[in-house]
N, C-alpha and C positions, 0 to 999 in steps of 0.2 A: 625191577624195571617194569614200566608200564607196557602192557601188551599193545602192540601196534595194530592198526586196522587198515584193511585193503578193500577197495571197491573194484570189482571186476565187471566190465560193461561190454557185452557183445550180444548181437541178436541171434547168434547160434548157440543154443543151450549146451551142446556137447563141448564147445570150447570153454565156456565159463565153468562147466562141471570139471573138465580135465585140469584146468589151471588150479581151481580151488582144491581139488583132491590132491594134486601134487604138492601144493604149498602146505596143506594141512598135515601131510605125512611127515614133513620135515621141520617146519617152522611154527613157533608159538604165536599165531596171529588170529585176529578177528577178521573173518572173511565174509563179505556180503556180495552177492551176485545179482545183477539186474540185466535186462535184455533190451533196453532202449535208452537213448539219450534222455528222454523225458523222465523215465524211471530213475535214472542216475541223478538228475537235477533234484528230484523229490528226496532221494536218499541223502544227498549232500546237505539239504536243509535240515534234516533230522539228526544227522550223525557227523561227527568230525572224523575225517579219514586222513591217514598219513600219506596214502598213495592211492591213485586211481589208475587202473590198467584198462584202457578203452580201445575198442575198434574205431576206425575212422568212418567207414561207410556203413551206416545203419539207416533204416527207415525213420522218417521224422527227424528229430534233432540229431545232427551228425556229431561225430567225435570231435571235429574241429570247432564246432559251435560250443560243445561241452568244454573243450580246452579253454576257449576264450572266457567262458563263464567262470571256470575254476580259477584262472589267473586273475580275474577281476574281483571275485567275491571270496575266494579261499586261497590266498597267495601262499600259505604255508603248506599246501597240499602238493606233493610231487606227482608227476604224470608220466606214464608210459603209453605210447600210442601203438596200436597194431593195425596192419593193413596188408591186403593181398598184393598191392602194387603201390610202390612209392615213386610217384613222378617227381620231377624236379620242382614243379609247382607246389606239390604237397609238402615236399621237404622245406621249401621256403616259407610256406604258411606255418608249419610246425615251429620252425626256428623263430619266425617273427612273433609268434604267439607264446613263445616260451615253453615249448614241449621239452620235458626232461630227456626223453629218448623215444625212438620209434623202432619197431621190429617188424620185419616182413613175414607174412604167412606164405607157406607153411613154415613153422619154426620148430626147433627142438625145445621141448618143454624144459629140459635141464638148462639150456641157455637162457630161457626166459626167467627161470628161478634165479640165475646168476645176476641178471639185470635188476630184478626185484630186490635182491639182497643188496646190490650196489646202491639202489635208490634209498632203501630204508636205513642203510648204515652210514649215511652221510651226515649224521649229527654226532655229538660227543658222547652219546650214551651207549653206543655199540648196538649189538643185536644178538638175540639168542634163539635157540630152537632145539629140536630133538632130531637125532639121527640113528638109523640102524647101521648094521655093519657095512653094507654096500654104500650107504650114504656118507660114511666117514671118508672113504676114498674119494667119492664124488665131490664132497665138500672141499677136500684138499686140492683136487684138480681145478675146481672153480677158483679157489683162492689164489693159486699160482697164476692162472690166466688173467687175473685182475691187475697184476703187476703193481701192487700197493705195498706199503710198509705197515704191518699190523700183527697182532698176535691172536691166536685162538686159545681160549681157556676151555678145556674139556673135562668131563667127568663121566665115568662109566666103569662097569666091572669092579666096583668098589674102589676105584682109583681116581686120581686127578692128574691131568697132564697139561702141558703148554707146548704149542707149536708156533714158532716165529717165522714170519715171511718178510723178505726184503726184495722189492722190485721183481716179483715173480718167482723167487727161489725160496725153498725151505732152508733156512740157515741154522735152525736150532730146534731141538725137541727135548723135553724132559718129562719123566713120569716116575714118581717115587725116587729111587736111587739110580734109575737109568737115565743116561744122557745120550744125545745124538741119535744115530740110526736105530740103536737098540730100543730107545724110548719110542721113536716113531713107529717101528714095526709092532711094538707092544700095543700101542693105541689102535693101530689098524686091525688088530686081532680082537678088539672088544666086540661083543655082540651088539651093543647099542650104547647110546649115551646122550648127553646134552652138551651143547656148546654155547659159548658167548664170544663175540668178537670184541676185542679190545683195540681201539683204533690207534695203537702206538706199539713200538717194539719194546717188549718187556726186557728182552736180553739181546744185546747186539753182537756178542761174541759168537763166531761161527763154529758150530760143532758138527755140522753136516756139510760135506764137500761135494757129494754127487748131485747132479741135477735132478729135478723133481720127476721128469719123465722116466728116468732110469729107476728111480726109487719106487714109483707107483705102478709100473707096468712090468 
């Protein structure tokens, strides 16, 4: 799979650093950070980005102006807008200009990762990345919160596993000869691993009956 690229735009360097560091720990991405709308415009001319994550209020070229430029000149690039305050007027401007999503500051970095994953996973090629032990549980929680039908293909600890999600529930897991909850808990005990999202249900038969919150907490 081709490595996907993300451009992060914010005049606060600690924010771009925090987002890029969080993404790099988990997902296999090319990440580029800039600190103004003008820098972002220059970067877009040089590099094809799959996703732009941008603040709205910045000195010089604003995030809304950048959004309009991306929609006009780079229609295949997805966009997530960040702002400390979302007025009704800003909401209308984002919607009218085709913003993919907006998120209010301060935000939980894990929630932003979920939104970024959602944006990048909306094609037929799926998405992949690396996770540590705590990241496996976190990834499953995010996957359930998205309420979509898809499968996770995982590898780690010398094993391979599959977890299937249907409308926010974990309905099936398998790992080697293990099926259902035993397979799920075995995967959760891996020290680290890799994952790939398959945007379809590989197996529709339900082997896990308990709800995900009971299973993961």
